C-alpha positions as semicolon CSV with decimal commas, in nm:
position;residue;x (nm);y (nm);z (nm)
1;X;1,180;-2,205;-0,634
2;X;1,215;-2,009;-0,960
3;X;1,045;-2,091;-1,258
4;X;1,226;-2,193;-1,530
5;X;1,241;-1,978;-1,853
6;X;1,049;-2,183;-2,096
7;X;1,143;-2,230;-2,495
8;X;0,899;-1,950;-2,636
9;X;1,002;-2,078;-3,026
10;X;0,977;-2,417;-2,969
11;X;0,595;-2,312;-2,850
12;X;0,535;-2,128;-3,171
13;X;0,667;-2,380;-3,394
14;X;0,441;-2,605;-3,204
15;X;0,154;-2,377;-3,282
16;X;0,275;-2,327;-3,681
17;X;0,186;-2,687;-3,697
18;X;-0,143;-2,681;-3,626
19;X;-0,169;-2,353;-3,853
20;X;-0,054;-2,582;-4,131
21;X;-0,335;-2,807;-4,069
22;X;-0,625;-2,591;-4,074
23;X;-0,485;-2,391;-4,374
24;X;-0,407;-2,091;-4,207
25;X;-0,158;-1,858;-4,282
26;X;-0,128;-1,604;-3,960
27;X;-0,242;-1,586;-3,608
28;X;-0,272;-1,273;-3,432
29;X;-0,291;-1,229;-3,044
30;X;-0,429;-1,000;-2,833
31;X;-0,262;-0,964;-2,475
32;X;-0,355;-1,254;-2,270
33;X;-0,303;-1,576;-2,208
34;X;-0,145;-1,735;-2,503
35;X;0,027;-1,390;-2,568
36;X;0,221;-1,456;-2,260
37;X;0,264;-1,840;-2,372
38;X;0,451;-1,783;-2,652
39;X;0,627;-1,463;-2,586
40;X;0,675;-1,457;-2,184
41;X;0,529;-1,078;-2,156
42;X;0,224;-1,041;-1,966
43;X;0,111;-0,692;-2,099
44;X;-0,197;-0,568;-2,014
45;X;-0,525;-0,532;-2,249
46;X;-0,559;-0,173;-2,255
47;X;-0,659;0,152;-2,449
48;X;-0,317;0,111;-2,653
49;X;-0,430;-0,174;-2,953
50;X;-0,090;-0,421;-2,916
51;X;-0,095;-0,714;-3,136
52;X;0,118;-1,023;-3,174
53;X;0,103;-1,206;-3,550
54;X;0,248;-1,549;-3,611
55;X;0,326;-1,690;-3,957
56;X;0,294;-2,021;-4,080
57;X;0,671;-1,980;-4,132
58;X;0,729;-1,962;-3,776
59;X;0,812;-1,575;-3,842
60;X;0,678;-1,317;-3,597
61;X;0,558;-0,948;-3,646
62;X;0,380;-0,725;-3,404
63;X;0,202;-0,361;-3,367
64;X;0,348;-0,247;-3,041
65;X;0,280;0,084;-2,831
66;X;0,631;0,242;-2,870
67;X;0,620;0,280;-2,485
68;X;0,637;-0,101;-2,462
69;X;0,964;-0,106;-2,678
70;X;1,227;-0,199;-2,436
71;X;1,050;-0,469;-2,322
72;X;0,952;-0,611;-2,620
73;X;1,310;-0,614;-2,783
74;X;1,409;-0,795;-2,484
75;X;1,207;-1,073;-2,509
76;X;1,138;-1,064;-2,913
77;X;1,464;-0,987;-3,069
78;X;1,420;-1,098;-3,419
79;X;1,047;-0,979;-3,443
80;X;0,924;-0,749;-3,762
81;X;0,782;-0,439;-3,483
82;X;0,584;-0,177;-3,616
83;X;0,586;0,073;-3,323
84;X;0,287;0,349;-3,275
85;X;0,346;0,616;-3,057
86;X;-0,024;0,805;-2,869
87;X;0,055;1,124;-3,101
88;X;0,027;0,984;-3,430
89;X;-0,186;0,658;-3,381
90;X;-0,208;0,310;-3,459
91;X;-0,324;0,318;-3,813
92;X;-0,027;0,324;-3,967
93;X;0,134;0,069;-3,780
94;X;-0,133;-0,153;-3,870
95;X;-0,125;-0,085;-4,271
96;X;0,223;-0,194;-4,249
97;X;0,198;-0,485;-4,054
98;X;-0,104;-0,613;-4,214
99;X;-0,154;-0,481;-4,571
100;X;0,136;-0,733;-4,725
101;X;-0,042;-1,012;-4,544
102;X;-0,284;-1,303;-4,762
103;X;-0,491;-1,586;-4,657
104;X;-0,675;-1,676;-4,333
105;X;-0,557;-1,490;-4,010
106;X;-0,690;-1,646;-3,718
107;X;-0,851;-1,475;-3,372
108;X;-0,937;-1,573;-3,018
109;X;-1,310;-1,540;-3,037
110;X;-1,306;-1,515;-2,688
111;X;-1,043;-1,235;-2,622
112;X;-0,996;-1,060;-2,971
113;X;-1,193;-0,691;-2,940
114;X;-1,366;-0,529;-3,186
115;X;-1,110;-0,243;-3,174
116;X;-0,824;-0,445;-3,294
117;X;-1,041;-0,665;-3,544
118;X;-1,151;-0,344;-3,711
119;X;-0,774;-0,204;-3,734
120;X;-0,718;-0,530;-3,894
121;X;-0,978;-0,544;-4,167
122;X;-0,929;-0,168;-4,224
123;X;-0,554;-0,241;-4,285
124;X;-0,637;-0,510;-4,527
125;X;-1,000;-0,573;-4,625
126;X;-0,909;-0,894;-4,831
127;X;-0,793;-1,086;-4,534
128;X;-1,032;-1,374;-4,414
129;X;-1,029;-1,324;-4,016
130;X;-1,159;-1,678;-3,850
131;X;-1,206;-1,754;-3,494
132;X;-1,018;-2,054;-3,402
133;X;-1,034;-2,011;-3,053
134;X;-1,016;-2,378;-2,961
135;X;-0,749;-2,446;-3,198
136;X;-0,516;-2,159;-3,086
137;X;-0,558;-2,238;-2,734
138;X;-0,538;-2,589;-2,793
139;X;-0,122;-2,563;-2,830
140;X;-0,144;-2,498;-2,436
141;X;-0,331;-2,820;-2,395
142;X;-0,084;-3,084;-2,302
143;X;0,160;-2,917;-2,013
144;X;0,487;-2,957;-2,020
145;X;0,678;-3,112;-1,701
146;X;0,780;-2,745;-1,618
147;X;0,443;-2,607;-1,610
148;X;0,348;-2,885;-1,387
149;X;0,624;-2,825;-1,172
150;X;0,480;-2,475;-1,102
151;X;0,114;-2,573;-1,122
152;X;0,246;-2,809;-0,831
153;X;0,415;-2,514;-0,677
154;X;0,126;-2,297;-0,669
155;X;-0,108;-2,591;-0,530
156;X;0,163;-2,635;-0,209
157;X;0,129;-2,273;-0,165
158;X;-0,239;-2,284;-0,170
159;X;-0,272;-2,561;0,058
160;X;-0,067;-2,464;0,311
161;X;-0,271;-2,076;0,303
162;X;-0,599;-2,282;0,336
163;X;-0,462;-2,471;0,630
164;X;-0,326;-2,178;0,802
165;X;-0,663;-1,986;0,767
166;X;-0,852;-2,310;0,892
167;X;-0,694;-2,284;1,197
168;X;-0,858;-1,912;1,227
169;X;-1,210;-2,024;1,183
170;X;-1,433;-1,985;1,475
171;X;-1,809;-1,919;1,530
172;X;-1,863;-1,580;1,490
173;X;-1,632;-1,464;1,248
174;X;-1,711;-1,292;0,907
175;X;-1,687;-1,439;0,529
176;X;-1,480;-1,144;0,445
177;X;-1,297;-1,189;0,772
178;X;-1,174;-1,547;0,654
179;X;-1,102;-1,414;0,317
180;X;-0,873;-1,162;0,412
181;X;-0,702;-1,412;0,644
182;X;-0,675;-1,675;0,370
183;X;-0,528;-1,401;0,135
184;X;-0,281;-1,284;0,395
185;X;-0,175;-1,655;0,449
186;X;-0,107;-1,701;0,044
187;X;0,111;-1,398;0,002
188;X;0,301;-1,520;0,324
189;X;0,327;-1,857;0,180
190;X;0,530;-1,717;-0,159
191;X;0,217;-1,683;-0,377
192;X;0,245;-1,392;-0,688
193;X;-0,102;-1,358;-0,595
194;X;-0,486;-1,468;-0,622
195;X;-0,579;-1,687;-0,941
196;X;-0,932;-1,504;-0,850
197;X;-1,139;-1,377;-0,615
198;X;-1,155;-1,599;-0,324
199;X;-1,520;-1,799;-0,262
200;X;-1,583;-1,819;0,125
201;X;-1,976;-1,876;0,184
202;X;-2,137;-2,013;0,507
203;X;-2,443;-2,187;0,563
204;X;-2,716;-2,151;0,284
205;X;-2,483;-1,897;0,124
206;X;-2,270;-2,190;0,006
207;X;-2,566;-2,331;-0,241
208;X;-2,451;-2,023;-0,445
209;X;-2,221;-2,154;-0,639
210;X;-2,015;-1,857;-0,705
211;X;-2,142;-1,645;-0,436
212;X;-1,942;-1,342;-0,264
213;X;-1,807;-1,308;0,050
214;X;-1,999;-1,045;0,284
215;X;-2,027;-0,937;0,673
216;X;-2,222;-1,303;0,700
217;X;-2,151;-1,433;1,081
218;X;-2,027;-1,837;1,072
219;X;-2,284;-2,031;1,312
220;X;-2,199;-2,396;1,456
221;X;-2,355;-2,640;1,196
222;X;-2,324;-2,417;0,924
223;X;-2,078;-2,546;0,606
224;X;-1,786;-2,329;0,483
225;X;-1,716;-2,330;0,150
226;X;-1,388;-2,237;0,039
227;X;-1,295;-2,198;-0,346
228;X;-0,899;-2,053;-0,352
229;X;-0,607;-2,080;-0,563
230;X;-0,252;-1,881;-0,544
231;X;-0,065;-1,795;-0,847
232;X;0,269;-1,868;-0,929
233;X;0,497;-1,822;-1,206
234;X;0,245;-1,722;-1,403
235;X;0,000;-2,046;-1,323
236;X;-0,283;-2,084;-1,122
237;X;-0,400;-2,332;-0,867
238;X;-0,793;-2,404;-0,811
239;X;-0,903;-2,558;-0,514
240;X;-1,265;-2,619;-0,342
241;X;-1,289;-2,759;0,006
242;X;-1,581;-2,768;0,206
243;X;-1,651;-2,800;0,618
244;X;-1,867;-2,759;0,886
245;X;-1,867;-2,524;1,223
246;X;-1,829;-2,781;1,502
247;X;-2,092;-3,025;1,370
248;X;-2,344;-3,088;1,101
249;X;-2,709;-3,278;1,058
250;X;-2,728;-3,612;0,880
251;X;-2,841;-3,468;0,602
252;X;-2,553;-3,293;0,562
253;X;-2,304;-3,568;0,595
254;X;-2,506;-3,767;0,334
255;X;-2,500;-3,467;0,135
256;X;-2,127;-3,415;0,184
257;X;-2,013;-3,804;0,089
258;X;-2,222;-3,827;-0,207
259;X;-2,004;-3,499;-0,345
260;X;-1,670;-3,715;-0,187
261;X;-1,784;-4,039;-0,369
262;X;-1,818;-3,850;-0,696
263;X;-1,489;-3,660;-0,633
264;X;-1,320;-4,004;-0,605
265;X;-1,442;-4,148;-0,913
266;X;-1,332;-3,910;-1,132
267;X;-0,973;-3,934;-0,984
268;X;-1,041;-4,330;-1,044
269;X;-1,105;-4,349;-1,377
270;X;-0,952;-4,002;-1,526
271;X;-0,689;-4,241;-1,759
272;X;-0,556;-4,141;-2,090
273;X;-0,802;-4,231;-2,397
274;X;-1,115;-4,173;-2,190
275;X;-1,296;-3,850;-2,348
276;X;-1,341;-3,558;-2,125
277;X;-1,755;-3,613;-2,158
278;X;-1,705;-3,962;-2,041
279;X;-1,519;-3,858;-1,723
280;X;-1,772;-3,566;-1,654
281;X;-2,069;-3,845;-1,759
282;X;-1,898;-4,106;-1,454
283;X;-1,850;-3,825;-1,219
284;X;-2,203;-3,718;-1,267
285;X;-2,418;-4,022;-1,258
286;X;-2,272;-4,107;-0,878
287;X;-2,415;-3,746;-0,809
288;X;-2,750;-3,827;-1,033
289;X;-2,774;-4,206;-0,860
290;X;-2,834;-4,060;-0,543
291;X;-3,136;-3,873;-0,356
292;X;-2,990;-3,531;-0,435
293;X;-2,980;-3,581;-0,780
294;X;-3,219;-3,263;-0,847
295;X;-2,940;-3,059;-0,704
296;X;-2,696;-3,098;-0,954
297;X;-2,586;-2,767;-1,130
298;X;-2,276;-2,775;-1,346
299;X;-2,008;-2,983;-1,515
300;X;-1,726;-3,214;-1,372
301;X;-1,426;-2,979;-1,435
302;X;-1,197;-2,718;-1,637
303;X;-0,861;-2,694;-1,783
304;X;-0,640;-2,546;-1,560
305;X;-0,295;-2,329;-1,615
306;X;-0,230;-2,015;-1,718
307;X;-0,569;-1,968;-1,720
308;X;-0,784;-2,056;-1,434
309;X;-1,052;-2,198;-1,663
310;X;-0,910;-2,309;-2,031
311;X;-0,927;-2,611;-2,241
312;X;-1,013;-2,912;-2,168
313;X;-1,415;-2,883;-2,039
314;X;-1,481;-3,169;-1,884
315;X;-1,844;-3,131;-1,986
316;X;-2,087;-3,347;-2,137
317;X;-2,061;-3,341;-2,521
318;X;-1,709;-3,302;-2,549
319;X;-1,516;-3,587;-2,733
320;X;-1,182;-3,463;-2,697
321;X;-0,975;-3,753;-2,562
322;X;-0,755;-3,723;-2,244
323;X;-0,386;-3,723;-2,326
324;X;-0,077;-3,763;-2,088
325;X;0,001;-3,363;-1,964
326;X;-0,361;-3,289;-1,980
327;X;-0,403;-3,079;-1,639
328;X;-0,795;-3,012;-1,509
329;X;-1,004;-2,985;-1,237
330;X;-1,232;-3,292;-1,082
331;X;-1,516;-3,081;-0,875
332;X;-1,846;-3,217;-0,854
333;X;-2,075;-3,008;-0,632
334;X;-2,450;-3,022;-0,507
335;X;-2,650;-2,741;-0,440
336;X;-2,991;-2,754;-0,273
337;X;-3,133;-2,346;-0,247
338;X;-3,117;-2,172;0,065
339;X;-3,032;-2,502;0,256
340;X;-2,691;-2,629;0,189
341;X;-2,414;-2,652;-0,078
342;X;-2,095;-2,860;-0,104
343;X;-1,797;-2,870;-0,343
344;X;-1,465;-3,082;-0,350
345;X;-1,228;-2,941;-0,627
346;X;-0,865;-3,109;-0,706
347;X;-0,615;-3,018;-0,980
348;X;-0,531;-3,295;-1,165
349;X;-0,312;-3,448;-1,439
350;X;-0,333;-3,741;-1,653
351;X;-0,002;-3,935;-1,707
352;X;0,113;-4,288;-1,777
353;X;-0,036;-4,450;-1,482
354;X;-0,422;-4,282;-1,532
355;X;-0,451;-3,962;-1,298
356;X;-0,241;-3,775;-1,062
357;X;-0,401;-3,526;-0,792
358;X;-0,165;-3,260;-0,745
359;X;-0,416;-3,135;-0,457
360;X;-0,343;-3,317;-0,160
361;X;-0,566;-3,162;0,086
362;X;-0,777;-3,354;0,321
363;X;-1,112;-3,448;0,176
364;X;-1,282;-3,637;0,427
365;X;-1,556;-3,431;0,630
366;X;-1,412;-3,226;0,871
367;X;-1,544;-2,989;1,148
368;X;-1,413;-2,682;1,186
369;X;-1,342;-2,426;1,518
370;X;-1,414;-2,677;1,762
């Protein structure tokens, strides 16, 4: 499957409509997910300042290192671009781009660096620079059909790789060994790379939500927590399943089934019009009503797409109403320190009928290595 080329001009136009609602004259982007979403170019954020500027009338200007000229012109031929070379520095290019501007300049507060920020301020001290991270990111909030298809393919690749890795699980293997197997399977199945460093944890280590794989060996009765996703076509999957090696005791079964019930609850109630906060509350209440309520550690989920974590955040206090095309995770978990951790994570998309789970990997309690 080759991803279809998106309509970047339409995305820029959608952004300008949002800018108009907030009286924003320009929005400035350093390389990253939003830069990629608007241009299709995945530049690295390195030592050379690179800035995309979208104006309220949908014009595009840019400050661009000269060595990126061929890529930039091919992707954005109509942009007014101010190139700079290492020998001369970037100051003049920033002055040419920003000195003529007036009004408010929106930036991504979670990504804009001091280096670029100071360069803009030095070029035009009269500009009002405002952090509009949430507004800027909201242009990606509801996914188009083509985007959902790409994420679905990333999920398919991830699930095939996970199934392949599960077949190799055996008592005595290390977390690092299983992680390497998982990564190799992901590439074999057609993934472009990992969405993030996979989490593979055995036994009591699974109680560390974001722990790191080590040479720890698998013992019978251990939990096996795998949090993993492939990247495909610029988009990410993010899946967690918790298994057990050969068997588990009654406490672990009850612990697991409580998380499973919470996961099922989330997929049942997610729908257009429900707020992200109410979805979190419904899922978390299942955990809170159990005997394991003291082991609740995190929110229910997060948006997923070009970023592994993006808007919307499925958490208490978020009054954002779920809408058709929103794509996010539902991943309740329980974590008893030094004993056991269980998380079950699915990637879902809101649609007219409620909630469609893109992930289909089995969720029932499963024993591996038998």
